[in-house]
C-alpha positions as CSV (number, residue, x, y, z in Angstrom):
1,M,-189.4,-60.9,-158.6
2,S,-188.0,-57.5,-158.5
3,D,-189.4,-57.0,-155.0
4,N,-187.5,-60.0,-153.8
5,T,-184.3,-58.8,-155.4
6,N,-184.7,-55.3,-153.9
7,A,-185.2,-56.9,-150.4
8,K,-182.0,-58.8,-150.7
9,K,-180.1,-55.7,-151.8
10,S,-181.4,-53.7,-148.9
11,K,-179.8,-56.1,-146.3
12,V,-176.5,-54.4,-145.8
13,K,-174.0,-55.7,-143.2
14,P,-173.2,-53.2,-140.4
15,S,-169.9,-51.6,-140.9
16,Q,-167.1,-51.7,-138.4
17,S,-167.7,-48.0,-137.5
18,T,-171.4,-48.9,-136.7
19,K,-170.3,-51.7,-134.4
20,G,-167.7,-49.4,-132.7
21,S,-170.3,-46.7,-132.0
22,S,-172.6,-49.4,-130.6
23,V,-170.0,-50.6,-128.2
24,K,-169.3,-47.0,-127.1
25,K,-173.0,-46.4,-126.5
26,W,-173.3,-49.5,-124.3
27,A,-170.1,-48.6,-122.4
28,K,-171.5,-45.1,-121.8
29,E,-174.8,-46.4,-120.6
30,G,-173.1,-49.0,-118.4
31,F,-170.9,-46.3,-116.8
32,T,-174.0,-44.1,-116.3
33,L,-175.8,-47.0,-114.6
34,L,-172.8,-47.8,-112.4
35,L,-172.6,-44.1,-111.4
36,I,-176.3,-44.0,-110.5
37,M,-176.0,-47.2,-108.5
38,L,-173.0,-45.7,-106.6
39,I,-174.9,-42.5,-105.8
40,V,-178.0,-44.4,-104.7
41,S,-175.9,-46.8,-102.5
42,T,-174.0,-43.9,-100.9
43,A,-177.3,-42.1,-100.2
44,M,-178.8,-45.2,-98.7
45,D,-175.8,-45.8,-96.5
46,W,-175.9,-42.2,-95.3
47,W,-179.6,-42.5,-94.5
48,R,-179.4,-45.8,-92.7
49,N,-176.3,-44.8,-90.7
50,Q,-177.8,-41.6,-89.2
51,S,-178.7,-43.6,-86.0
52,I,-175.3,-45.1,-85.6
53,P,-173.3,-43.5,-82.7
54,Q,-170.6,-41.0,-83.9
55,N,-168.8,-40.3,-80.7
56,T,-166.4,-42.5,-78.7
57,L,-168.1,-45.7,-77.6
58,A,-168.2,-47.2,-74.1
59,P,-166.4,-50.5,-73.7
60,T,-168.8,-53.3,-73.2
61,V,-168.1,-57.0,-72.9
62,Y,-170.3,-59.4,-74.9
63,T,-170.5,-63.2,-74.6
64,A,-170.3,-65.2,-77.9
65,I,-172.3,-68.4,-78.5
66,N,-169.0,-70.4,-77.9
67,G,-168.7,-68.9,-74.4
68,E,-165.8,-66.5,-75.2
69,Q,-166.1,-62.9,-74.2
70,Y,-165.4,-60.0,-76.5
71,D,-165.1,-56.2,-76.1
72,P,-165.0,-54.8,-79.6
73,V,-164.4,-51.2,-78.4
74,S,-161.4,-52.1,-76.2
75,L,-160.0,-54.4,-78.9
76,S,-160.2,-51.5,-81.4
77,Y,-157.5,-49.6,-79.5
78,E,-155.0,-52.3,-80.4
79,K,-156.0,-52.8,-84.1
80,P,-159.1,-52.2,-86.3
81,V,-162.1,-54.4,-85.5
82,L,-164.7,-55.5,-88.1
83,L,-168.1,-55.6,-86.4
84,Y,-170.7,-57.4,-88.5
85,F,-174.4,-57.2,-87.8
86,W,-176.3,-59.9,-89.7
87,A,-179.2,-62.4,-89.5
88,T,-179.7,-66.0,-90.6
89,W,-182.9,-65.0,-92.4
90,C,-181.2,-62.1,-94.3
91,G,-180.9,-62.8,-98.0
92,I,-178.1,-60.3,-98.6
93,C,-176.2,-61.7,-95.6
94,K,-175.8,-64.9,-97.5
95,F,-173.6,-63.0,-100.0
96,V,-171.7,-61.0,-97.4
97,S,-171.0,-63.6,-94.7
98,P,-168.5,-65.6,-96.8
99,T,-166.4,-62.5,-97.1
100,I,-166.6,-61.9,-93.4
101,N,-165.5,-65.5,-92.8
102,W,-162.6,-64.9,-95.1
103,M,-161.6,-61.7,-93.4
104,N,-161.6,-63.5,-90.0
105,D,-158.3,-65.2,-91.0
106,D,-156.4,-61.9,-91.1
107,Y,-158.4,-59.4,-89.0
108,T,-160.3,-59.1,-85.7
109,V,-163.9,-60.0,-86.6
110,I,-166.8,-60.0,-84.2
111,S,-170.3,-60.6,-85.5
112,V,-173.8,-60.0,-84.0
113,A,-176.6,-62.3,-85.2
114,M,-179.8,-60.3,-84.8
115,T,-183.2,-62.1,-84.2
116,S,-181.8,-65.4,-85.5
117,G,-183.1,-67.7,-82.8
118,E,-181.5,-69.6,-79.9
119,N,-177.8,-70.5,-79.6
120,D,-178.4,-74.1,-80.7
121,R,-180.1,-73.0,-83.9
122,L,-177.3,-70.4,-84.5
123,N,-174.6,-73.0,-83.9
124,A,-176.2,-75.3,-86.4
125,Y,-176.3,-72.5,-89.0
126,M,-172.7,-71.6,-88.4
127,N,-171.6,-75.3,-88.7
128,Y,-173.7,-75.9,-91.8
129,H,-172.0,-72.9,-93.6
130,D,-168.6,-73.6,-92.0
131,Y,-168.3,-70.0,-90.7
132,Q,-165.5,-69.6,-88.2
133,F,-166.1,-66.0,-87.1
134,P,-167.2,-65.3,-83.5
135,V,-171.0,-64.7,-83.1
136,I,-172.8,-62.8,-80.3
137,N,-176.4,-63.8,-80.3
138,D,-178.9,-61.0,-80.2
139,P,-182.2,-62.9,-80.2
140,S,-184.4,-59.8,-79.5
141,G,-182.5,-57.3,-81.6
142,Q,-181.8,-55.2,-78.5
143,L,-178.0,-55.1,-79.1
144,G,-178.5,-54.0,-82.7
145,H,-180.8,-51.3,-81.5
146,Q,-178.2,-50.0,-79.0
147,W,-175.7,-49.8,-81.9
148,G,-178.3,-48.0,-84.1
149,I,-178.6,-50.7,-86.7
150,A,-181.3,-50.0,-89.2
151,A,-180.6,-52.8,-91.7
152,T,-178.9,-56.1,-92.1
153,P,-176.2,-56.6,-93.0
154,T,-174.3,-53.8,-91.5
155,V,-170.5,-53.8,-91.5
156,M,-168.7,-51.4,-89.2
157,V,-165.0,-50.8,-88.7
158,L,-164.0,-49.7,-85.2
159,R,-160.7,-48.0,-84.5
160,D,-159.6,-46.3,-81.3
161,G,-163.0,-46.6,-79.7
162,K,-164.9,-45.0,-82.7
163,I,-166.7,-46.2,-85.7
164,V,-164.5,-45.1,-88.6
165,S,-166.5,-46.8,-91.4
166,S,-169.9,-48.2,-91.8
167,T,-171.9,-49.7,-94.7
168,T,-175.2,-51.5,-95.1
169,G,-176.4,-54.0,-97.7
170,I,-174.3,-55.9,-100.1
171,S,-170.6,-55.3,-99.7
172,T,-167.8,-56.7,-101.9
173,P,-164.7,-58.4,-100.6
174,P,-162.5,-55.6,-102.0
175,G,-164.7,-53.0,-100.5
176,I,-164.6,-54.6,-97.0
177,W,-160.9,-55.2,-97.3
178,A,-160.3,-51.6,-98.3
179,R,-162.2,-50.3,-95.3
180,M,-160.1,-52.5,-93.0
181,A,-156.8,-51.5,-94.7
182,L,-157.7,-47.8,-94.4
183,A,-158.4,-48.1,-90.7
184,K,-154.9,-49.3,-89.9
């Protein structure tokens, strides 16, 4: 019986200071993880964006799937243009596209759907998701290649004929909004 009594006595409730140090430890580890993710994300953006043109771009007119024509470079001399390279098969694009759709209400947005099929298929996809942003179809990926796109999604901000900001992969609504706001 003395063994059982000793076992009960050894169970001591953690003190408030022990709980506080545990929270500090988790906060420190969380901050460290966040910092590592930021560094890795920045390095990946830098690596993927090496092929993106850095000089002034030539104006080029593209026809969207709705028949309207867009020249993102010329439009960028009036105000910033958000240029979004994506694909219907891209898993991460499913998280970024709603933000792009939301940004379309207040900013000039032009998107390029890379290797996503014919216009009818792309129209059905846009209707199903209720996306309102203009889409230029790039069924062979040639347009993406011309722009130096290495990964989808890629979000670019054009201003005065130049790419002033570019990111690949998952992007948050505040992050994309901040890129557009800084380009004004």
